[in-house]
BAZATOR-619329 format. One line per field, with one value per residue (C-alpha): residue in one letter; x, z, y. Coordinates in steps of 0.25 Angstrom, whole numbers, plus 2048, in hexadecimal, padded with zeros to 3 digits. Layout:
% residues N
r <- [a	...]
x <- [X	...]
z <- [Z	...]
y <- [Y	...]
% end
This chain:
% residues 470
r <- [x	x	x	x	x	x	x	x	x	x	x	x	x	x	x	x	x	x	x	x	x	x	x	x	x	x	x	x	x	x	x	x	x	x	x	x	x	x	x	x	x	x	x	x	x	x	x	x	x	x	x	x	x	x	x	x	x	x	x	x	x	x	x	x	x	x	x	x	x	x	x	x	x	x	x	x	x	x	x	x	x	x	x	x	x	x	x	x	x	x	x	x	x	x	x	x	x	x	x	x	x	x	x	x	x	x	x	x	x	x	x	x	x	x	x	x	x	x	x	x	x	x	x	x	x	x	x	x	x	x	x	x	x	x	x	x	x	x	x	x	x	x	x	x	x	x	x	x	x	x	x	x	x	x	x	x	x	x	x	x	x	x	x	x	x	x	x	x	x	x	x	x	x	x	x	x	x	x	x	x	x	x	x	x	x	x	x	x	x	x	x	x	x	x	x	x	x	x	x	x	x	x	x	x	x	x	x	x	x	x	x	x	x	x	x	x	x	x	x	x	x	x	x	x	x	x	x	x	x	x	x	x	x	x	x	x	x	x	x	x	x	x	x	x	x	x	x	x	x	x	x	x	x	x	x	x	x	x	x	x	x	x	x	x	x	x	x	x	x	x	x	x	x	x	x	x	x	x	x	x	x	x	x	x	x	x	x	x	x	x	x	x	x	x	x	x	x	x	x	x	x	x	x	x	x	x	x	x	x	x	x	x	x	x	x	x	x	x	x	x	x	x	x	x	x	x	x	x	x	x	x	x	x	x	x	x	x	x	x	x	x	x	x	x	x	x	x	x	x	x	x	x	x	x	x	x	x	x	x	x	x	x	x	x	x	x	x	x	x	x	x	x	x	x	x	x	x	x	x	x	x	x	x	x	x	x	x	x	x	x	x	x	x	x	x	x	x	x	x	x	x	x	x	x	x	x	x	x	x	x	x	x	x	x	x	x	x	x	x	x	x	x	x	x	x	x	x	x	x	x	x	x	x	x	x	x	x	x	x	x	x	x	x	x	x	x	x	x	x	x	x	x	x	x	x	x	x	x	x	x	x	x	x	x	x	x	x	x	x	x]
x <- [81A	81C	81A	829	82C	820	826	834	82F	835	829	829	835	82B	830	826	828	82E	838	83F	83C	84A	84F	85D	85C	869	870	86E	87C	884	88F	898	895	899	8A5	8AF	8B2	8BE	8C4	8BC	8B5	8AF	8A1	898	88A	881	874	86E	862	85F	853	847	83A	82E	831	837	846	84C	859	864	863	852	858	862	856	84D	857	85A	84B	848	854	84F	843	848	846	851	858	861	85A	856	85F	860	858	84E	84B	84D	842	839	83D	839	82C	826	82B	825	817	819	81B	80F	806	80A	806	7F9	7F6	7F3	7FA	7FD	7FB	805	7FB	7FB	80A	80D	803	809	816	810	80D	81A	822	81A	81C	82A	82B	824	82F	83B	837	836	838	845	84A	842	849	856	855	851	85A	852	856	848	839	837	841	83D	82E	832	839	82F	824	82B	82A	81B	817	81F	81A	80D	80C	813	808	7FD	801	804	7F6	7EF	7F7	7EF	7E5	7D9	7E1	7DA	7DC	7D1	7D0	7D4	7E1	7E3	7E2	7EB	7F5	7F5	7F8	802	80C	813	80E	81E	81D	810	810	80F	807	80C	803	7F7	7EB	7DC	7DA	7CB	7C7	7BB	7BC	7B5	7B8	7B6	7AE	7AE	7A1	798	79D	7AA	7A7	79E	7AA	7B4	7A9	7AA	7B8	7B9	7AE	7B4	7C1	7B9	7B4	7C0	7C7	7BA	7B7	7C5	7CE	7D5	7DF	7DA	7E8	7EB	7DE	7E2	7F1	7E9	7DB	7DD	7DE	7E3	7F0	7F3	7F1	7F0	7FF	7FB	7EF	7E6	7EA	7E8	7E7	7DF	7D6	7CA	7D4	7DA	7D9	7D1	7C3	7B7	7B0	7BD	7BD	7AF	7B0	7BD	7B6	7AB	7B2	7B8	7C4	7C6	7B9	7B9	7AF	7A6	7AB	7A9	7AD	7B7	7BC	7C5	7BE	7B9	7BE	7BE	7C3	7C9	7CB	7D8	7D8	7D1	7D9	7CE	7CC	7DA	7D6	7E0	7DA	7DA	7D3	7D2	7CF	7CA	7C7	7BB	7C1	7BE	7BB	7C3	7B5	7B3	7C0	7BD	7B0	7B5	7BF	7B4	7AB	7B6	7B9	7AC	7AB	7B8	7B3	7A4	7AE	7B5	7A9	7A4	798	79D	7A8	7B1	7AC	79F	7A3	7AA	79E	798	79F	7AA	7AB	7B5	7AA	7B7	7B8	7AB	7A3	7AF	7B2	7BA	7C5	7CF	7D4	7DF	7E1	7EC	7E2	7D7	7D9	7D5	7E5	7EF	7FE	806	812	80B	800	7FF	807	7FC	7F1	7FC	7FE	7F0	7F0	7FF	7FD	7EC	7EC	7E1	7D4	7D8	7CF	7D7	7D4	7D0	7DA	7DB	7E0	7E2	7E0	7ED	7E6	7E0	7D2	7CD	7D1	7CB	7CA	7CB	7CB	7D2	7D3	7DC	7D1	7DA	7EB	7F1	7FF	807	806	806	7FD	7EF	7E5	7DA	7DE	7E7	7DF	7E0	7EF	7F0	7E6	7EF	7FD	7F5	7EF	7FF	805	7F9	7FC	80B	808	801	80B	817	80E	80C	81C	81E	816	819	829	828	81F	828	835	840	850	857	865	871	875	866	865	86B	861	856	849	83D	838	83C	841	84F	847	84C]
z <- [862	86A	860	862	85A	852	84C	849	842	835	82A	81C	819	811	804	7FB	7EF	7F5	7F9	7EA	7E9	7EA	7ED	7E6	7E1	7E7	7D9	7D9	7D2	7D9	7D0	7DC	7E2	7D7	7D6	7CD	7D0	7C9	7D1	7DE	7E4	7F0	7F2	7F2	7F8	7F0	7F6	803	808	815	81A	812	819	811	805	804	804	808	802	808	7FD	801	80C	806	7FD	809	80D	803	7FF	810	80C	7FF	804	80F	81B	826	826	832	83B	830	82F	828	832	833	823	822	82E	827	819	820	827	818	812	81E	81B	80B	80D	817	80D	804	80D	812	803	805	7F6	7ED	7DF	7D4	7CB	7D9	7DB	7CC	7CD	7D9	7D1	7C4	7CD	7D5	7C7	7C1	7CE	7CC	7BF	7C1	7CB	7C5	7B8	7AE	7AF	7AB	7B5	7C0	7BA	7BD	7C9	7D1	7C8	7C0	7B2	7AF	7B2	7B4	7C0	7C5	7C5	7CA	7D5	7D9	7D9	7E4	7ED	7EA	7EB	7F9	7FF	7FC	801	80E	80F	80C	818	822	820	821	830	835	82A	838	844	84A	858	863	86A	876	86F	86A	87A	87F	874	876	886	885	87F	88A	889	886	879	875	866	861	857	84E	84A	842	83C	839	82C	824	819	80E	801	7F4	7E8	7DA	7D0	7C2	7BA	7B6	7A6	7AA	7B2	7A6	79D	7A5	7A5	796	794	79E	796	788	78E	794	785	77F	787	786	776	76E	77A	77D	789	796	79C	790	792	7A2	79E	796	79D	7AC	7B5	7C0	7C3	7CB	7BF	7B3	7AE	7B2	7A9	7B3	7BB	7C9	7D0	7DD	7E5	7F0	7F8	7EF	7F4	7E7	7E9	7EC	7E0	7D6	7DE	7DB	7CD	7CC	7D3	7CC	7BD	7B8	7B2	7A4	7A7	7A7	7AF	7AD	7B0	7C1	7CA	7D5	7DD	7D3	7C6	7BD	7BA	7B1	7B5	7AD	7B4	7AF	7B9	7C4	7CE	7DA	7E1	7DA	7CE	7C3	7BD	7B3	7B6	7AF	7B9	7B2	7BA	7B6	7B5	7BF	7BA	7C0	7C3	7CD	7D3	7D5	7DC	7E6	7EA	7EA	7F3	7FC	7FF	803	80D	813	813	81A	826	829	82B	833	82C	82A	833	82A	82E	82A	81B	81A	81B	814	807	808	7FB	804	80A	811	819	819	824	82E	82D	821	82B	822	827	828	81D	827	834	82F	83C	839	83C	833	839	833	830	82A	821	811	80B	803	80F	818	80D	80C	81C	820	820	825	834	83D	83B	82D	821	813	808	7FC	7F8	7EC	7ED	7E1	7E2	7E0	7DC	7D1	7D4	7D3	7DB	7E9	7F1	7FF	80B	817	826	832	83C	845	84A	853	858	859	867	870	86C	872	875	871	867	85F	860	851	84F	85D	858	84C	853	85C	84E	849	856	855	845	84A	854	84A	83E	84B	84C	83F	83D	84A	844	835	838	83F	834	828	821	826	824	82A	823	82E	82D	82F	83B	845	842	84D	844	84B	846	849	83B	841	847	850]
y <- [7E3	7F1	7FE	801	7F3	7F7	804	7FD	7F2	7F3	7F3	7F3	7E9	7DF	7DB	7E3	7EA	7F5	7EC	7EF	7FE	804	7F7	7F3	7E5	7DC	7D8	7C8	7C7	7D3	7D7	7DB	7CD	7C4	7BE	7B9	7A9	7AA	7B5	7B5	7A8	7AE	7AD	7B7	7B7	7BE	7BC	7B1	7AC	7B3	7AC	7A3	7A3	799	79A	7A8	7AA	7B7	7BA	7C4	7CD	7CE	7D5	7DD	7E2	7E5	7EE	7F6	7F8	7FE	806	80C	80E	818	810	80E	802	806	7FC	7F1	7E4	7D8	7D1	7DA	7D9	7CB	7C8	7D0	7CA	7BD	7C2	7C8	7B8	7B0	7B9	7B6	7A8	7A6	7AB	7A3	797	79E	7A0	7AF	7B0	7BC	7BB	7BC	7C5	7D0	7D0	7D3	7DD	7E4	7E3	7E9	7F4	7F4	7F3	7FF	808	805	809	816	81A	815	81A	80D	7FE	7FD	807	7FF	7F3	7F9	7FE	7F2	7EB	7E1	7DC	7DC	7DD	7CE	7CC	7D9	7D2	7C8	7CD	7D8	7CC	7C5	7D0	7D4	7C6	7C4	7D0	7CF	7C1	7C8	7D2	7C9	7C1	7CA	7CF	7C3	7C2	7CF	7CF	7CB	7D2	7DD	7E4	7E7	7F4	7EC	7E8	7F6	7FA	7F0	7F4	801	800	7F6	801	807	816	81C	812	813	81A	829	82D	837	844	842	847	846	84A	84E	850	854	84D	853	849	850	848	846	84B	841	842	841	833	82F	830	828	81D	81D	81D	811	80B	80C	807	7FC	7F8	7FA	7EE	7E6	7E8	7EB	7E4	7F0	7ED	7F2	7F4	7FE	805	805	80D	817	81B	818	821	819	81D	80E	805	80D	80A	7FB	7FA	7FD	7F0	7EB	7DE	7DE	7D7	7DA	7E0	7E9	7F8	7FB	804	7FB	7FF	7FB	7ED	7EA	7EA	7E5	7D6	7D7	7D5	7C9	7C7	7CC	7D7	7E5	7EF	7FA	807	80B	816	815	821	822	823	81A	80B	800	7F3	7E6	7D9	7D4	7C7	7C0	7B9	7B6	7C1	7C9	7D0	7D6	7E2	7EF	7FB	809	816	823	82D	838	846	84F	85F	869	86E	860	863	872	870	865	86F	87A	871	86F	87D	880	876	879	886	881	87A	887	88E	885	87F	871	86A	862	856	859	860	852	84A	854	858	84E	844	83A	82F	829	836	83E	836	837	848	846	83F	837	82A	825	81A	812	811	816	821	82F	833	837	836	841	838	82D	835	834	840	843	845	84C	858	859	85D	860	86E	870	875	86F	872	878	873	873	878	86D	864	85C	84C	845	836	82C	822	829	82C	83B	847	84B	858	85B	863	85E	861	85B	857	854	854	848	84E	842	83C	82E	824	827	818	821	82C	822	816	811	812	80B	801	7FF	7FE	7F3	7EC	7EC	7E7	7DB	7D7	7D9	7CD	7C4	7C6	7C3	7B7	7B2	7B4	7AA	7A1	7A0	7A2	794	78D	792	78F	799	799	7A4	7A6	7A3	7B3	7B7	7AF	7B8	7C2	7C6	7C4	7C9	7BC	7AF	7AB	7A4	796	790]
% end
């Protein structure tokens, strides 16, 4: 697969939860298509089977829904055909079918937990449960949950299978070199303008008396639940400061791979079903955890997060320290990197001169057109070498705020790929190509071994895969 093909490859068409966002549900019994048998005996096709892949059936309406979803998301559908969409839907179902065959199972509890989060999100966006059901043309919550469950189950199985196919694929430096120099010079990728950004962070701390106050509150809640049979669920709704779980009674479903901080996972997996932890600290604040259910390596839990109050005096102290550090750098007493090492409270960056790492590939460069909007707004007006005034950054996940000064360390203009300067990005492209080849080989093999039927009208499609077996 060359780079031109990679850039044209249709992405994001998997049948996921967002495949119902903005989607107008096809009416199963459309009034306009009903015909009075006493006056007209003409038969009207309401729906049809477009394809079957293993145990999964793809209806014509599934293709319609996917197309409508793309349009509602603002994606260009000018070059997207029904054949493209059908091919992608068949891929998703082949992944899901084989995941079941290989016992890569997804528990119903995990799917339901995901559905609960999505229903909560939709309810907040639309305004109420009634409005949400009306918007998606569902008569009741049960039918909406059933459809959402099937969509999520398919998506999670598909993702699990794709992850297994590519999980052990790596590229060597020699493979990266060969990949790059096989690309004709006139076809080599052009990378957009990029920045390297460094920062020095001060994290204001709550005084010990505030920390102890929160610990005592959590102990009282724990005692009330254990001794007086109070509801942990209700306590979480009333007192938790975690915006991601407060309205759900502190509920999370997690495994050891779930991206929670280490301290949280260590405590969660040390508890037995029905146990409530003692208060413990993470970077977000103080927690207690109640284990609701254990299923092997998967937990259903509820937790309460409480954040000690940070007084204005601590905030003022943090900004004053940053102002002093900034002036010392400007006066030449320290370089920015030296000041980061000596004074920054952020362990992830202080030992690297304060240099931020791109979370996508851990490179030090951020492409302007792909930067996180919050980060972009913090640095967009900075000139090269200029150091910002102290900036407050609130933690969207519920943790305490932090303050920082920032600097653009390097700026790279738009340029054609250079093997030495852009090695990390070229390595990523080489890895993608190798993964694509592995998936293609997997597809070819499992299409041969799986029952597949394509409707007569769709057999004329020029599919990327050999769905129409000869």
